[in-house]
N, CA and C of each residue as an Amber inpcrd file, in Angstrom:
protein
   195
  58.0360000  19.3780000  -9.8340000  57.2740000  19.7830000  -8.8010000
  56.4070000  18.7260000  -8.0300000  56.5670000  18.8450000  -6.7360000
  55.9450000  17.9010000  -5.7700000  54.2330000  18.0540000  -5.6640000
  53.7580000  16.8630000  -5.4610000  52.2750000  16.8360000  -5.7440000
  51.9970000  17.0100000  -4.2520000  51.0140000  18.1690000  -4.3750000
  50.5060000  18.6410000  -2.8690000  49.2190000  17.8890000  -2.3200000
  49.5850000  17.2240000  -1.2930000  48.8330000  15.8750000  -0.8310000
  48.1580000  16.3450000   0.3070000  46.9750000  15.4050000   0.5070000
  46.1390000  15.4030000   1.9100000  46.1650000  14.1270000   2.1940000
  46.1570000  13.6650000   3.3640000  46.1290000  12.3140000   4.0710000
  44.6690000  12.1890000   4.7440000  43.9960000  11.2510000   4.3050000
  42.4190000  11.2550000   5.0840000  42.5980000  10.5670000   6.3720000
  43.6240000   9.8890000   6.7890000  43.4110000   9.4670000   8.1980000
  44.5390000   9.5250000   8.7030000  44.8230000   9.9480000  10.0150000
  45.9220000  10.0720000  10.8090000  45.8250000   9.3680000  11.9930000
  45.3620000   8.0290000  11.8240000  45.4390000   7.0090000  13.0490000
  46.9250000   6.4260000  13.0870000  47.0140000   5.3270000  13.3430000
  48.4700000   4.3830000  13.4920000  49.1140000   4.4240000  12.1920000
  48.1250000   3.9000000  11.5710000  48.9900000   3.6770000   9.8030000
  49.4420000   5.1080000   9.4140000  48.4560000   6.3310000   9.4110000
  48.7980000   7.5280000   9.1560000  49.9740000   8.1980000   9.2670000
  49.9380000   8.0390000  10.7110000  50.8640000   8.5890000  11.7880000
  52.2500000   7.7390000  11.5950000  52.3860000   6.6470000  11.4960000
  53.7080000   5.4490000  11.4550000  54.0330000   5.7010000  10.1880000
  53.1790000   5.1600000   9.1320000  53.6950000   5.0170000   7.7220000
  53.5270000   5.9520000   6.7680000  52.4410000   6.5500000   6.4990000
  51.9070000   7.3200000   5.4040000  52.4980000   8.7460000   5.5960000
  52.2430000   9.4420000   6.8090000  52.6770000  10.7960000   6.9270000
  54.2380000  10.8930000   6.7010000  54.7710000  10.0290000   7.4900000
  56.3690000  10.1800000   7.6390000  57.0040000   9.8510000   6.2120000
  56.2320000   9.3320000   5.1940000  56.7420000   8.6730000   3.8010000
  56.4600000   9.8240000   3.0350000  55.1780000  10.4980000   2.9270000
  54.9850000  11.7240000   2.1570000  55.7750000  13.0270000   2.5800000
  56.2260000  12.9910000   3.7610000  56.9120000  14.1520000   4.1330000
  58.4350000  14.0380000   3.8680000  58.8100000  12.9310000   3.9060000
  60.1610000  12.5650000   3.4090000  60.6380000  12.5210000   1.9080000
  59.4670000  12.2760000   1.2930000  59.7220000  12.1120000  -0.2450000
  59.9110000  13.2920000  -0.8500000  60.4560000  13.3640000  -1.8790000
  60.7010000  14.6660000  -2.5090000  59.5870000  14.8140000  -3.6120000
  59.0920000  13.9370000  -3.8050000  57.7360000  13.8070000  -4.8980000
  56.3080000  14.2450000  -4.6270000  56.3490000  14.5810000  -2.8200000
  54.9820000  14.8090000  -2.2090000  54.9150000  15.9920000  -1.2690000
  54.3500000  17.0900000  -1.1600000  54.4030000  17.7850000   0.3130000
  53.2810000  17.6210000   0.5750000  53.3780000  17.4160000   2.0910000
  52.1070000  16.9800000   2.7460000  51.4650000  18.4350000   3.0990000
  50.1170000  18.2700000   3.1370000  49.4870000  19.7210000   3.0570000
  48.6240000  19.7270000   4.2320000  47.8850000  18.6480000   4.2090000
  46.5610000  18.6000000   5.1400000  46.4100000  16.9240000   5.6990000
  45.6330000  17.1600000   6.6560000  45.0890000  15.5120000   7.0500000
  43.7870000  15.4390000   7.8670000  43.1520000  14.7210000   7.7330000
  41.8210000  14.6580000   8.1470000  41.9650000  13.8150000   9.7590000
  41.4850000  14.6330000  10.6870000  41.6170000  14.0180000  12.3300000
  40.2800000  14.2320000  12.7260000  39.3750000  13.3180000  12.9750000
  38.2040000  13.5310000  13.3260000  38.0510000  13.8580000  14.9420000
  38.9140000  13.3880000  15.7180000  38.8840000  13.4440000  17.0850000
  40.0200000  14.4010000  17.8050000  41.2520000  13.6980000  17.7690000
  42.1840000  14.3740000  18.4160000  43.2650000  15.1460000  17.2500000
  43.3220000  16.5460000  17.4380000  44.2690000  17.2460000  16.4540000
  45.8160000  17.0120000  16.8350000  46.3370000  15.9620000  16.5250000
  47.7340000  16.0250000  16.8530000  48.7880000  15.9250000  15.8760000
  48.3660000  15.9820000  14.5110000  49.4290000  15.8460000  13.2860000
  50.1530000  17.2600000  13.2160000  49.4300000  18.3230000  13.6960000
  50.5040000  19.5390000  13.6450000  51.7080000  19.7030000  14.5520000
  51.4700000  18.6010000  15.3860000  53.0390000  18.8220000  16.5490000
  53.8390000  18.1620000  15.5510000  53.9670000  16.9370000  14.9160000
  54.7650000  16.6790000  14.1290000  55.2030000  17.4090000  12.6470000
  54.0580000  17.8690000  12.1680000  54.0450000  18.6900000  10.8630000
  53.3440000  19.9620000  11.2520000  54.0360000  21.1140000  11.6970000
  53.3900000  22.1840000  11.7350000  53.0930000  23.1070000  10.7340000
  53.1570000  22.6060000   9.5340000  52.7000000  23.4590000   8.2240000
  51.3560000  23.2430000   7.8690000  50.8910000  21.8260000   8.4990000
  50.0020000  21.1770000   7.3660000  48.4640000  21.9940000   8.4070000
  47.2970000  21.5440000   7.4500000  46.2170000  21.8430000   7.8770000
  45.5930000  20.7690000   8.3720000  44.5820000  20.7610000   9.4580000
  43.9050000  19.7110000   9.8790000  42.4010000  19.7670000   9.7600000
  41.9370000  19.0420000   9.4080000  40.3700000  18.8940000   9.0470000
  39.7150000  17.8020000   9.4530000  38.3410000  18.2450000  10.0830000
  37.3870000  17.3040000  10.8910000  36.6990000  16.2140000   9.9920000
  36.8820000  16.5270000   8.6330000  36.0700000  15.3520000   7.6510000
  36.7170000  15.5400000   6.3630000  36.4200000  14.2870000   5.7130000
  37.0570000  14.3500000   4.2900000  36.6690000  15.3200000   3.3130000
  35.0610000  15.7270000   3.3820000  34.6780000  16.8800000   2.5000000
  35.5440000  18.2770000   2.8300000  35.7270000  18.4110000   4.1400000
  36.5880000  19.8190000   4.0880000  37.6590000  19.7280000   3.4170000
  38.7390000  18.3960000   3.5650000  40.0420000  18.4710000   3.2470000
  40.0730000  18.4710000   1.6820000  38.9000000  17.8320000   1.0890000
  38.8300000  17.7970000  -0.5840000  38.3310000  19.1140000  -0.7360000
  37.9340000  20.2580000  -0.1710000  37.5390000  21.5320000  -0.6120000
  38.5960000  22.4580000  -0.4970000  39.8010000  21.7270000   0.1840000
  41.0780000  22.7600000   0.3000000  41.5300000  22.4860000  -1.3500000
  41.8610000  23.8460000  -2.1630000  42.2080000  23.7750000  -3.4650000
  43.8360000  23.5750000  -3.4620000  44.4630000  23.5600000  -2.0180000
  45.9460000  23.4380000  -2.4240000  46.1660000  22.2460000  -2.2390000
  45.2610000  21.0550000  -2.1200000  45.4110000  19.6820000  -2.1970000
  45.3190000  19.0660000  -3.2040000  46.2970000  18.3610000  -4.1700000
  45.8090000  17.9040000  -5.3520000  45.7620000  16.6230000  -5.3510000
  46.0760000  15.8960000  -4.2400000  45.8540000  14.1170000  -4.3740000
  45.4240000  14.1220000  -2.7800000
């Protein structure tokens, strides 16, 4: 079973490195991201949830990591 994963930042590193790796890996499922200002992650990953804070993402019971 893939690990249900949340990404704590979707800046340049999250957008260019971390999210594509998590999305492509069979070991992870990208479920959510933290985006404090611009909500752009759903354009590339329409099935994820976007949160404005780390606390909100961590409250999501579907995210394991």
